[in-house]
Structure formats: C-alpha cells, structure tokens
N, C-alpha and C positions, 0 to 999 in steps of 0.2 A: 235422595240419598247419594252422597258422593261415593266414588269408588275408593276402596280401602287400599292404601299404599303403605307397607311396612318396609322401611329402608334400613339396612345395615351397612356399615363401612368397615373396610379392612385395609390395611397398608398394602398397596399394590405390589405384586412381585416383579418379575422380569419385564422390562419395558419392550413391547413388540407392537404397540398400537399407535405409533406416531402418525402414520398415514391416516388411520381412522379418526384420530383426535383432530387432525387438520381438516379432514373431509367434513366431520360433523360441525367444526367450527365455522365453515364457510357455507354450510347448509347443502353439501354434496352427499347424498346418500341414495344412489339409484337402486341399491339392493332392496329398498323399502318398495319399489315398484312392483315387486312380486306380489304383494298383497292385493293389487288391482289388476293382476294378469290372470284371467279366468282359467286358462289351462293349468297354470301352476297351482292356483288355489283349490281347483278340483282335485288334482293329484294328492295335494297335501291332505285334504279332507278324506280321501280314500284311505290314506295311510293311517290317520288318526282313527277312522271308523274301524279298521282292522284291529287296532290295539284295544279298542273298546267293546268288540264283539263278545257277547256272552256275559258282559259285566253290567252292572248297574251303578249309577252315580251315588256317591262320589267314586270316581274310578281309581283314586290313589294319588301319590305324590308324583309330580312331574318337574324335572329340571330343565330349564331352557338355558343352554351354555351359549354365552355371547349374545345375550337377549337383545342388545341394541336398544331400539326404541320400543320394544316389547310387544311387537305386533303378533307374533306367534304364541308367546306366553299368554296374552290376553285371549287369544283364540281358544287355547286349551282351557283357560279358566272358565270361559262362556260354556264350554262342553261338559264341564263337571270335574275338572282336575284340580287338585291342590298345587299351585304353581309357585316355584321359586325361579327367579331370573338372576343370572349373575353376569356382570360385564365390568370391564376395566375403564371404559370411557364415560366420564361423568356427564358429559354433554348428551350422550346417547341415553343415559339413565333419567336425566331430566325430562327428555321427551317421552320416555317410558312412563314416568310418574304422571304426566299430563294425560297421556293415553289411558292409563288405568283409571284415573278418575272420570274421565269422559265416558268410559265403557262401563263404569259402575260395577266393577268386578273386584275381587281381592287377589293381588299378586304381591308376593314378598320379593323385594328387589335388593340385591346385594351388590355393592361396589367391591369387586374382588377379582383375582387372577384365576382364570380358568385352568391354568397349568398348575394350580395349587388349591384344588378344590377342597381338601381336607382342611387346609388352614383358613379357608374363607368363611367357614361357619355356615355353609348351605344346608348342612344336615345330612341325613342318610336314608336308606331304604326307599330310593326312588324306583317307581315302576316303569316310568318313562323318562328317557334322557334325550332331549332334542338339541341338535346342533344344525342351524340353518346357514352355516358358512363361516365357522371360526377355524376348525381344525385344519382345513386345507390351506391355511396361510401360514402354518407353523413350520419351523424347522424340526429336524429329526428329534433333537433333545426335548423340544417343547411337546411334540406329538406323543412321545413316550410318557412324559410328565401328565398329560391330559389323560392318557389311557389308564394310567395308575390311579389318578384321581377319580375317574369314572368307576373304576373297579372297586374302590373304597366306599363310594357313596351309594352305589346301586344295590337294589334289593335282589333277592335270589331269583326272582322271576322277571327281572328288568328286560326292557327293550331299548336299544339305542337307535335313534333315527338320525343319520348322519347325511347332510347335504354337502357334496363335494365337487369341485371342478377337477378335471383331469390335470395331471402335471404338464405344464407347458410354459414357455417363456412368454411372460406378459407382465404388464404394470400391476402393482397392488397385490395380486393374488398369486401365490406360487403353484397352487394345485397339488393333488396327491394321487398316488397310484393305489390300486388295490392292495398290492403287496405292503405298501407302507401303512395302509389302514390295519392290515392283519398284524403287522409287526407291533403296532401300538396298542392293539387289543388282543394279546395272545390267549387270553382266557375266553375269548368270544368267537362266535361263528357268524360269518356273513351268510344270511338266508335268502336275501334279495337284493337286487341291484336294478333300479328302475329309473328311467328318465324323468326329470322334474318337469319338462315341457315349458320352461321359463325361456322367454326371449327378451332381448334388449333392443333398444332403438338401433337402427342400422349402423351408425358410426361406432357406437359402443360394442355392437355384436361383432363387428370385423376387427376391432382393436382387442378386445378381451377373450372372443371365442369361448364362451362359457361351457357349453356342452355338459352341463352339470347332471348328476345322478343322485338319487337317494340310495343310501346303503342302510339296510336293516341288519342289525346285529343282535344276537341272542347269546346267552352264556353257553359255552361249548360243554 
C-alpha cells in the first residue's frame, strides 16, 4: 500500500524563499541532516513524547509549518498524529510527496504561505504546531503575520514547538531573539527553552554557528 498524499495548492503570498528555492534546486539542503543526527533526533523524540503523555492515539491534529521535505511531519504521522504540512517551496514539497509514499503514512501537504495560514486552507483546531526552522528567518512583519496565523488555527489546548537559531549575522538565516518570539506570539507563554543538540560539519558549523534551541509555547 502506498503512502497517502493529499496535496492542495494556493497562490503563494509574499516571496521570502528565493534562497531556499535555489538551495533545493541544486540539491543543497543540509538542514535535512538533522534527521540522521542521533542527539537531535533523541531530543525531538523527547519533546514529542511530552506532548503525547497521558493521551492515546490518535493524538489529534498537527501542523508542520515550513514542512520542507516532510521529514518531521512524517515522523509525527508515524507516531499517531493527523498531520498537515505547509510550505512555499514546490521542490521541497515534491520531495515530501516521495517521502510520504515511501513511509506509507498519510500526510496532507499544502503549497502555501506560512505567513498567511488562514488563507492557505490548512484548517484549524491544531493541538500541535511544529516549526523546525522557518520563523527564525523572517523579518518582523512576517513573524507577526505567522504568529497571528498560528493563533487563528490553533486549538484551545495547543502547543507550539519552535526551533530557532539565535539572532546573529550569518548567511541564509537571520535568527531570532526570545523577545522577538514573545512579540510575535502575544497570546502565548514560553514554558521551556532547550538546546536541540544539533551539530553541523565543521566548515558549516563555523560559518553558520547555529546554537539552536527548542522553544515550547502554550496559550497564556
């Protein structure tokens, strides 16, 4: 039985993904290496375990923001979540469709702008909202737009798991501060900030200096 892929397309909003479109077009996506980095995978699994504690499958609706090639959306689907993934880069979604079929899980994939979630048709009442590295590359206006979108589609008992690099001058990724996260999510409280334990190959580590952390947010 092949994995079930349901794909919806919407007209993309503000362009902010040229770098990522180019990266995927030439096959450069080192962020996918996190899936084969044991310390990172173990930490992500612990975070998912915490959200599932005391519940039985199906756990509810999960939204994977900036799903990319679908690695973490697929992982949530395997664990028993009803997953929707949204991304603006079609090349990444093509990889996600292939991965979903190979994993034999069901994931709803949407070509849409994560800064306009309400217009993208993702749905609502999500219990878990996951971002493994999208928010921290936005400017202030886009961060606020994404925060408002999350507020609109999240259920009353929702959790946001946000993976972010610190604000620092580097190529590709702007990074973000805790204050900027709080400003974009005024109706939410940061309950935990924990290191992801992800490491890059030495040249990239020195160039990008990720030092990324997981932020867990709950409604205030």
